[in-house]
C-alpha positions in Angstrom: 0.0 0.0 0.0 2.8 2.3 0.8 4.4 1.6 -2.6 1.2 2.5 -4.3 0.9 5.7 -2.3 4.5 6.7 -3.0 4.0 5.9 -6.7 0.9 8.2 -6.6 2.9 10.9 -4.9 5.7 10.5 -7.5 3.2 10.7 -10.3 1.6 13.8 -8.9 5.0 15.5 -8.3 6.1 14.6 -11.8 2.8 15.9 -13.2 3.1 19.2 -11.2 6.8 19.5 -12.2 5.9 19.0 -15.9 3.1 21.5 -15.6 5.4 24.0 -13.9 7.8 23.6 -16.9 5.3 23.4 -19.7 3.0 26.3 -18.8 5.8 28.9 -18.8 7.2 27.4 -22.1 3.7 27.5 -23.7 3.3 31.1 -22.5 6.7 32.0 -23.9 5.9 30.4 -27.2 2.6 32.3 -27.5 4.1 35.7 -26.5 7.1 35.2 -28.9 4.9 34.2 -31.8 2.6 37.2 -31.2 5.7 39.5 -31.0 7.2 38.1 -34.2 3.9 38.4 -36.0 3.5 42.0 -34.8 7.1 42.8 -35.9 6.5 41.2 -39.3 3.3 43.2 -39.8 5.1 46.4 -38.8 8.0 45.7 -41.2 5.6 45.1 -44.0 3.7 48.3 -43.2 6.9 50.3 -43.2 8.0 48.7 -46.4 4.7 49.3 -48.2 4.7 52.9 -46.8 8.1 53.5 -48.3 7.0 52.0 -51.6 3.9 54.2 -51.8 6.0 57.2 -50.9 8.5 56.3 -53.6 5.8 55.8 -56.2 4.2 59.1 -55.2 7.6 60.9 -55.7 8.1 59.2 -59.1 4.6 60.3 -60.3 5.1 63.8 -59.0 8.5 64.1 -60.7 7.1 62.6 -64.0 4.2 65.1 -64.0 6.4 68.0 -63.0 8.7 67.1 -65.9 5.8 67.2 -68.4 4.6 70.5 -66.9 8.1 72.0 -67.1 8.5 70.8 -70.7 5.2 72.5 -71.7 6.2 75.7 -69.7 9.5 75.8 -71.5 7.8 75.4 -74.9 5.3 78.2 -74.1 8.2 80.4 -72.9 10.3 79.7 -76.1 7.6 79.9 -78.8 4.8 82.4 -79.4 1.3 81.3 -80.3 2.0 82.1 -83.9 4.8 79.5 -84.0 3.0 76.8 -82.0 -0.3 77.4 -83.8 1.4 76.3 -87.1 0.6 72.7 -87.7 4.0 72.1 -89.3 5.9 73.6 -86.4 3.8 71.7 -83.8 4.4 68.4 -85.7 8.2 69.0 -85.6 8.1 70.0 -81.9 6.1 66.9 -81.0 8.6 64.6 -82.6 11.5 66.4 -80.9 10.1 66.4 -77.4 8.4 62.9 -77.5 11.4 60.6 -78.1 10.4 58.3 -75.3 6.7 58.3 -76.3 5.3 59.6 -73.0 3.0 62.1 -74.7 0.1 61.0 -76.9 -0.7 64.4 -78.4 -0.3 68.1 -78.2 -3.0 70.8 -78.5 -2.6 74.5 -79.0 -5.8 76.2 -77.8 -6.5 80.0 -77.8 -8.0 81.8 -74.8 -11.5 81.4 -76.1 -11.1 77.6 -76.1 -10.7 77.1 -79.9 -8.2 74.6 -80.9 -5.5 76.2 -83.2 -3.4 73.2 -83.9 -3.2 69.5 -82.9 -0.8 66.7 -83.4 -1.7 63.1 -82.4 -3.8 60.1 -83.2 -7.2 61.7 -82.6 -7.0 64.5 -85.2 -10.2 63.3 -86.9 -12.4 63.3 -83.8 -10.9 66.4 -82.2 -10.9 68.9 -85.2 -12.8 72.0 -84.4 -13.6 71.1 -80.8 -14.0 73.9 -78.3 -12.6 73.5 -74.8 -14.2 76.8 -73.5 -16.4 75.0 -71.0 -14.0 72.3 -69.9 -13.1 72.6 -66.2 -9.4 71.9 -66.8 -9.3 74.7 -69.4 -10.9 77.2 -67.0 -8.4 76.2 -64.4 -5.4 76.7 -66.7 -6.6 80.2 -67.5 -6.9 81.0 -63.8 -3.9 79.2 -62.3 -1.6 79.0 -65.3 -1.3 75.2 -65.3 -3.3 72.1 -64.6 -2.7 68.3 -64.2 -6.0 66.5 -64.6 -7.4 63.4 -63.1 -8.3 60.6 -65.5 -11.4 61.5 -67.6 -13.0 60.5 -70.9 -13.3 63.9 -72.7 -14.1 64.2 -76.4 -12.3 61.0 -77.4 -14.3 58.8 -75.0 -11.0 57.1 -73.9 -9.7 57.3 -70.3 -6.8 59.7 -70.3 -5.2 62.6 -68.3 -3.6 65.8 -69.4 -1.1 68.4 -68.4 -1.7 71.9 -69.6 -0.1 75.3 -69.2 -0.8 78.8 -70.4 1.5 81.5 -71.6 2.1 84.2 -69.0 -0.5 86.6 -70.6 -3.1 83.7 -70.8 -3.5 84.2 -74.5 -3.2 80.5 -75.3 -2.9 77.0 -73.7 -0.5 74.2 -74.6 -1.9 70.9 -73.6 -0.3 67.4 -73.6 -2.1 64.1 -73.1 0.0 61.7 -71.1 0.6 58.2 -72.5 -1.2 56.0 -70.0 0.7 52.9 -71.0 4.0 54.6 -70.4 2.8 56.0 -67.2 1.6 52.6 -66.0 5.0 51.1 -66.9 6.6 53.8 -64.8 4.4 52.9 -61.9 5.1 49.1 -62.2 8.9 49.6 -62.5 
């Protein structure tokens, strides 16, 4: 009987000893796993945040470059030069070596298109931009970068436009969405 009782005591002590070892180990495993998961989530969030910030900077620089290009052209050439179809064709070829611009428009202050170079010439000939919100903004602020919209061509696109300092005309470029998307995916 004493042997059975001592065996029971030994089993109880062994069970208690195992519990005293296993419970802290289990708690340690749970806490460590939770901390590692939280650290991994934080690392991913920081990484994604940096990627988003980088892409934002890339987009901002890209659009600023297009705006600066148009501003330079407006500063270098009078409306009489840019309004000539032949001159606009040559300038378009010269400034669009990397195919980031789909087309160029020269539009007078009343909204009438003076010259156009690009693939939508047939559907855009004679269009008036007088009531277009982007056109009004360019005349007020001197420049505009649009959101994506359909416009006259019924194709999603976005534009960068600037006016000359006297607001007598607007030079507008449509950004090549495919090239822009490649830039974002790079």
